[in-house]
N, C-alpha and C positions, 0 to 999 in steps of 0.2 A: 465630456460627461460619460461616466462608465455605464455600461448596459444595465446594470442592476438598478441604477437610478430611474430607468425608463419603464421598468416593469410595473404593471398595474397591480398585480397581486403581491403582498409581502412575502408569500410562500416562496416565490422565485426571486424576489428582490431583497428586502431587508433581512429576511431570515434564510437566504439561500444556503448559507454555510451550515445551518442546522438541518436542512431538509435534503441535502445533496445525497444522502444514503438512499433516498427513495426514488432517485431519478432512473435507476435501473429497473424499476418496476412500474412507475406510473407516468413517466414522461411520454411524449408522442413517440419518440424513438423506441421506448420500451414496448409500447403497444404494437408497433410495426414489427418489432422483433418477435414478439410472442405470437403474432399472426403468422409470420414466416415459419416459426417453430411448428405451429399446428399443422399448416399446409404441408411442410416436408415430412413430418412424422406420419400424417395421414397417407401420403403417397407411398411411403415405405411400408406402412401397414397394409395397404392394398396390395403390394407386391408379394405379400407373404399369404395371400389367399390363394388356394388352389383352383385356379381357373386359367384356361389356355389364353383367354382374351385379355387377362390383366397382366400388368407388367411382371417381369421376372428379373429381378435385380441380383447381381453379383455382390459379394461382400465389399469388393472395391467400389462399386457404384454407390452402395449404401453409405460407405465411408465418405465418399465425395459429397453426397447429399447432406450428411450430417455436418461436414465442415463448413457449409454455407451457413448453417446456424451458428456454430461456434465462432466463426470469424466475421459475424455480422457487425458492422460498424455504423455509426451515425452517417457516414458518407453514403453507404448503401441505402440507408433510410431516406436520404435526401433524394436518391435516384427514384425511389418508389413515390415520394411525394411529387416529383416531377411528373411521373406517370399519371398520378392522380389529378394533376391540373388538366389533363386531357380527358380522362374517364369520368371525372367528377364522382368517382366511387373509390373509397379507400381500400376496400378488400380486393376488388377487382384489380387495382393497381398492384397488389401483392402477387396476385395470380399471373399478371402479365410480366412482372419482373422475374418471377421464377421461370417462366416460359422462355424469357430472353436468355437466361442462363443455360436452359436446356439446349438451346440452339448450338451451343459450343461444346456439347457432350455427345456421347453415343447413346444417350437416352432419349434423343430428340423425337423418336417415333412414338413415344409413350406420353408426350407432353400434354394430350388432351385428358389425361387421367389426373392432372393437377386440378384440384377443386371439383372432382368428379362427383356429381349428384348433390352438391352442397348448396346451401344458401349462405349468405354473408354471416348470418347469426350463428351458424355451426362453427365458424371461426371466432367471431367475437365472443360468443357465450361459452367458449372453452378458453380463449386466451385471457379474458378478464378474470375468471375464477382462479386461473393459475397465477396471475399477476398478484391478486389479493392474498392467495395461499403463500406465495414466496415472500411478498413484502411483509406480511405478518410474521412469518417464521424467521426471517433474516433481519428485520429491523424493529418492528413495533413490539413484538413479544420480548426480545432481548432488552428493549428499553424499559418495559414494565418490570422485567426481572431485576434490572439494575436498581430501580426504585425500591423493590421489595428487599433486596440485599442491604441497601442503606437503611431501611426501616428496621430490619432485623438487627443490624448492628447497633442502631441507636436503642432499640428496645432492650437489648442485652446490656448496653452500657448504663441504662437508666432504670434497670430492672427493680432496684430497691429504693428508688427515689420517691418518697411520699408526696402526694400532690392533692390539693383541695379540688374535688370534683364540682361541677356546676351543672345542675339540671334546671332547665327553664332560666338559665343565667343566674341562679341563685345557689349559695353554697350548699353542698350536698355531701353525703358520706365520702370520706377521702378515698383516693385510689393511689395507683402507682403510675408515674410518668411512663415507665417502660411498657406497662400493660396497655395504656391508652394509645401508644404508638403501635403496639402489636396488633390492636384491633384493625388498623388499616392494612397491615401486612396480611393478616388473616383473610380479610375481605378480598383483597387483591389476589391472593393465591387461589381462593375459591372460584373467582370469576375467570382467572387466567386458566384454570383447569377446564372449566366449561368451554372457553375459547379454543383451547387446544383440541378438544374432542368434538368440536362442531364439524359437521359434514361440509366439505367443499365440493360443490357439484356443478355440472355444466349441461348444456343442451347440445345434442348431436343427433339429428334425425332427418335432415332434409328440409324442403320448403315449408311444410306444415307439420313436421314432427313425426311423419309416418314412413320415412325412408321410401317415398313413392318412386323416385327415379332409380334408386338402387334396386328396389324390388322388380320393377318392370324390366330392367336391363339384365339383371342376373338373378332371376327368381329362385335359383337353386342354392343361393348363398343365404346363410342365416345372418342377416344384417343387424338385427337386434343384438345378438351375441357379439358380432363384430363391433358394434358401437360400444358396448359394455366393456369389452376387453380393451379396445383402443384407449378409452378414456382412463380406465384403471391402470393399465400396464404401461402405456406410452406417455400419458399426460398426468398421471398421478392424482386424478380427481375422479369422482363418481358420475355416472350418467343419470340424468333424470329420465325416467322411463315413459312419462306421459307429459308432453309439452305441445304447445302451439309452434309457431315459427320461431319464437324466442323462448328463453329459458323462463322458468317460473319466478326466479329471484328470491324465493322464500328462504333459501338457505344463506344467500348473501345478506338478506335482510336480518336474519338471526345473528349472523356474524357482526354486522354494524351495531345492532342493539347491545351485543355483548361487549364489544369495544367501548361502546358509549357507557355501559354500566362501570367498566373499569375507570373510564374518565370521570364519571360522577363521583366515584369514591375518592379520586385524586382531587377533585374540587373540594370535597368535604375535608381532606386533609389539608389543602392549601388554606382554607378558611380557619381551621383550628390552629394551625401554626401561626397564621397571621395574628389571630387572637392572643395566643400565648406570647408572641413578640410584644404586642401592645400592652400586655400585663407585666412585661419585663421578666418573664419566665425564661426567655431566650434572649441572648444577645447575638448580634450579627457580626462576624469578623469584617473588619474594614479592609476594602481592596484599594490598594495604592492608586490614586488618580481618579477613583470613582466619585461622582457627585450625586449626593442624595436629594438635594433641593436646589433649584436655581436661586431661591431666595433665602433659605435658611440653612447656613453652613453646617449646623450641628446634626442635621438629620441623616439617618441611615435607613432609608425606606425599605420595606420588605418587597422590593419590586419583582424579585424572582417568583415569589409565590402569587403575586398579582398578575404577572405576565402568564404564569401557567394557568391560573383560573380563567383568565380571558380567553386563552386559546383552546382550553378544554370545552368551554362553553360554546365557542363558535364551532368547534369540531362536532359536538353533540347535536347542535342545531342542523348541521348538514347531514349527519348520520341519520337523524330523525326523518328528515325529508326522503333520503335515500330508501330507508326501511319502509316508509309509508307509500312512496310513489311507485317504486320499481315493480312490486308484485301486481300491479294494476296495469292491464293493457286491453284495448278495445278489441273484442273478438279474437281473431287469430294473430293480430299484431298490429300495432300502431308504432309510430317513431318517437314517442315521447321519452322512451327509455335511453335512446341513442345519445343525445346531448347530455342527459343526466349522468349516465355511466362514465363519461369522460371526466367527471369531477370526483370520482372515487378517491383518487390520490389526495384531494385537497383536505378532507377531514383527518386523513391519516397524517398528512403533513403538519397540521395544526396540532394533532396529538404529540407528534415527535417533537415539535417546538416546545410544547408544555413540558414533556418529559425532560428535555435538555435543561429548561429553566428550573424545573423542580430539583433536579440533581444538583444544579449549582447552588440553589437556595438551601437545600438540606445540608450541603457541604460547608456552608457558612455559619450555621447556627451553633451556638455553644450554650451550655446550660448555666443559668444564673440561679443556683439553688437557693441563695439567700431570700429571693423574691418569693419562691415557693414556700419556704419556711416561714416567712412573715405572714403570708396568707393563712397558713394552717394555724399559726399562733393566735391569729386575730379571729379565729372561727371555732371556738370551743363548743359552740352549740351543736356542731355536727356529731358529737358523741352521744347526743340525746337518743338517737336511734339504738345505739348499742346498750345504753342503760335501760331503756324501756323494755327491750326484748330479754334481758337478763331478769328483769323484774316480772315479765310475763311467765318466764320459766318457773320462777319462784311463787307464782300464783299471787303476786302482790295486787291489791285492788286497784283498778283503773290506772295502770302505769303509763299508757299513752297520754291520758288526760293530765297526769301529774307533770310529765316532761313538757307537754303543750303548755300548761300554765307557767312553767319555769321559763321557757325560751321565747314566749311571745308577749313579754312584759314591755318591750320596747327598750329595755336596758341591755347594755353590751353584756354578753355571756362570756366570762373569763374562767380561767383555770380555777380561780378562787370560788366563783359562783358554783361551778360543778362540784368542787370539793365540799362546799357547805351543803349543797343539796344531798350529796351522798351521806355525809355525817348525820343528817336528820332523818334518814330512812329508817323505818322499822323493820330491819333485816338484821341477820347475824353479821358479826365482824368479818367472818370469812368472805361473805358476799360483798361487803363493802370493800374489802382488800382487792377482791376480783375486779370491782369496778373502778378502783382508784388507779389501777395501771393502764387504764384505757385512755389514750390521748389522740389528738388529731393526726399525730405522726405515726401511730402504730395500728390505728383502726383502718386497715387497708384491705381486709378480707384475704382470700385464698390466693397464694402465689403459686400458680401451677406451671410457671415457666413459659 
């Protein structure tokens, strides 16, 4: 039996192929590597502080330290996990692993400056924001952008295709298929812009956020400035200036909520495309060997959109919990955030699974314009809005009421019905001619591209 069949979570089991790109950012190995990265970069940053008692590293020594990060492998992570089985503390295990490596270098006399003045959350609350930042930039945002590109292509392809709109599920003023697809692209671009501009920040300030140990040991050093510069220049995140032992998580909460809004837009898209498929507006390309239904051979189910919708909903449920729970901590620290933050990769994985399914689904749909045209031809009543507003312009008495009386008789409104109504109006022939050219196929509003 393959290992994937034994996984409890489908994120690492059934859907492992779709989520593999996130392993470098949210796996246990990735977390350990990011912790090692922070510890090493911190030690190097300390060596650049002008103080006789602090490490003074040569370029060669700095290069050697940096190579430990660059060459870090799952095998090295396993060694750290082995140390953790003794320490029962994951961050302390990282510190001890680095110290072991120091034993084989000419830097051994400075090993006690590894993790100097820090608490474990100075490492976790910088490593995790870095993981989120990199995972978003390298995997999630590009996935969203691929969906946007597909939507832009489809909206351009279908720019001039008229379509019956439905408000409250009822026939409404016609629109254009391309514009309706463009709505989702526009919304995604707006939220993606917000996401890209959100601040990613971390906590770095010692046991309770005040640099107590740093200040008492080296009072002449400006540790606040050091912390600000270290996070900005070495870790590429911002430092939260007022914290307890742990970070405030407000910026991460905002990030999760914004990704969640992107997901909500895509849920809306999935449901609309699903509906259009059920209305026969779209056909789905048949994939050789694929089975739509175990009982009904004729069916080609919109499974990609259903899969995407389900995973997006699950992702958002977890994002909601993360955003609601993480900013809350009893007094200066409780441990409820620790187990929760280990699940940050899970909703991002479900988001990625959904993006993959949505890409596949959008790539399989083809336009069935005959169905759109039939819907328009069967709903001439929708031009009533156009006619009554032209009559308003001409100061015709009670135009809305006149069209209401016409369209609510219960009889089917046809092209002939509208033509007869126009013919009987007490308006000039030029106004009647203006009205006669209006059809469900051309009454589609402004086309602004």
